[in-house]
C-alpha positions as CSV (number, residue, x, y, z in Angstrom):
1,M,3.8,-10.3,-1.5
2,T,7.2,-11.8,-1.1
3,K,10.1,-11.2,-3.5
4,E,9.2,-14.6,-5.0
5,D,5.6,-13.6,-5.5
6,E,6.4,-10.3,-7.1
7,A,7.7,-10.1,-10.6
8,R,7.8,-7.2,-13.0
9,H,6.7,-7.8,-16.5
10,G,6.7,-4.5,-18.4
11,E,5.0,-2.1,-16.1
12,K,2.8,-4.7,-14.4
13,I,3.6,-5.9,-10.9
14,I,2.4,-9.5,-10.5
15,V,1.1,-10.6,-7.1
16,H,0.1,-14.1,-6.4
17,V,-2.9,-14.4,-4.0
18,D,-4.7,-17.4,-2.6
19,E,-7.8,-18.1,-4.6
20,E,-9.8,-18.6,-1.4
21,I,-9.8,-14.8,-0.8
22,E,-10.3,-13.8,-4.5
23,D,-13.7,-12.2,-3.8
24,L,-12.1,-9.9,-1.1
25,I,-9.3,-8.5,-3.3
26,P,-11.2,-5.9,-5.4
27,G,-12.6,-4.3,-2.2
28,F,-9.2,-4.4,-0.5
29,L,-7.5,-2.7,-3.5
30,K,-10.4,-0.1,-3.7
31,N,-9.8,0.7,0.0
32,R,-6.1,1.2,-0.6
33,R,-6.9,3.6,-3.4
34,K,-9.1,5.5,-0.9
35,D,-6.2,5.4,1.5
36,L,-4.0,6.9,-1.1
37,I,-6.3,9.9,-1.6
38,A,-6.6,10.3,2.2
39,L,-2.8,10.2,2.5
40,K,-2.4,12.9,-0.1
41,E,-5.0,15.1,1.6
42,A,-3.5,14.6,5.1
43,L,0.0,15.4,3.8
44,A,-1.2,18.6,2.1
45,K,-2.6,19.6,5.6
46,G,0.4,18.5,7.5
47,D,-1.8,16.1,9.4
48,H,0.9,13.6,10.5
49,E,-1.4,11.9,13.0
50,S,-3.8,10.9,10.3
51,I,-0.9,9.8,8.1
52,S,0.5,7.7,10.9
53,R,-2.9,6.1,11.5
54,L,-3.4,5.3,7.8
55,G,0.1,3.8,7.6
56,H,-0.6,1.7,10.6
57,K,-3.8,0.4,9.1
58,M,-2.0,-0.5,5.8
59,K,0.8,-2.2,7.8
60,G,-1.8,-4.4,9.6
61,T,-3.8,-5.4,6.6
62,G,-1.5,-5.8,3.6
63,G,0.1,-9.1,4.5
64,G,-3.1,-10.8,5.5
65,Y,-4.3,-10.4,1.9
66,G,-1.0,-11.4,0.3
67,F,0.3,-7.9,-0.3
68,D,3.5,-7.7,1.7
69,L,4.6,-4.6,-0.1
70,I,1.6,-2.7,1.2
71,T,2.5,-3.8,4.7
72,D,6.1,-2.6,4.2
73,L,4.9,0.8,2.7
74,G,2.4,1.2,5.6
75,Q,5.2,0.7,8.1
76,S,7.4,3.2,6.3
77,I,4.6,5.7,6.1
78,E,3.8,5.3,9.8
79,E,7.4,5.8,10.8
80,A,7.9,8.8,8.5
81,A,4.7,10.4,9.9
82,K,6.0,10.0,13.5
83,E,9.2,11.7,12.4
84,K,7.3,14.4,10.4
85,N,9.4,13.5,7.4
86,N,7.3,14.8,4.5
87,D,9.8,13.9,1.8
88,E,9.8,10.3,2.9
89,I,6.0,10.3,3.2
90,Q,5.7,11.7,-0.3
91,K,8.1,9.1,-1.7
92,R,6.1,6.2,-0.1
93,I,2.8,7.7,-1.4
94,H,4.3,7.7,-4.9
95,E,5.4,4.1,-4.5
96,L,1.9,3.1,-3.3
97,F,0.4,5.0,-6.3
98,H,2.8,3.2,-8.7
99,F,1.9,-0.2,-7.1
100,L,-1.8,0.3,-7.3
101,E,-1.7,1.5,-10.9
102,N,0.4,-1.5,-12.0
103,V,-0.6,-4.4,-9.9
104,E,-1.9,-7.5,-11.6
105,V,-3.3,-10.2,-9.3
106,I,-2.9,-13.8,-10.1
107,Y,-5.1,-16.2,-8.1
108,G,-4.0,-19.7,-7.3
């Protein structure tokens, strides 16, 4: 998601995605919600290795589906985990939660 592709309308975050991958997007977003739960659990345990791994996975997959913000958050999470910066990890988890709760996908 580039700045041009993202627009806030009320609480919704609009993301434009290629219609050729429309059938993949629900599963992709479902998996990111699972990642969110795993990130929260890993943070509660202080498991920075798992947090780094999850961030790396998000960094690698987000852009391929048209969700550049997920790529950016994944990179930030991975870096914060390597630094064991729990405050930054928590901040990025909150941003991911907000994004997943408010994203509206437009295909075209």
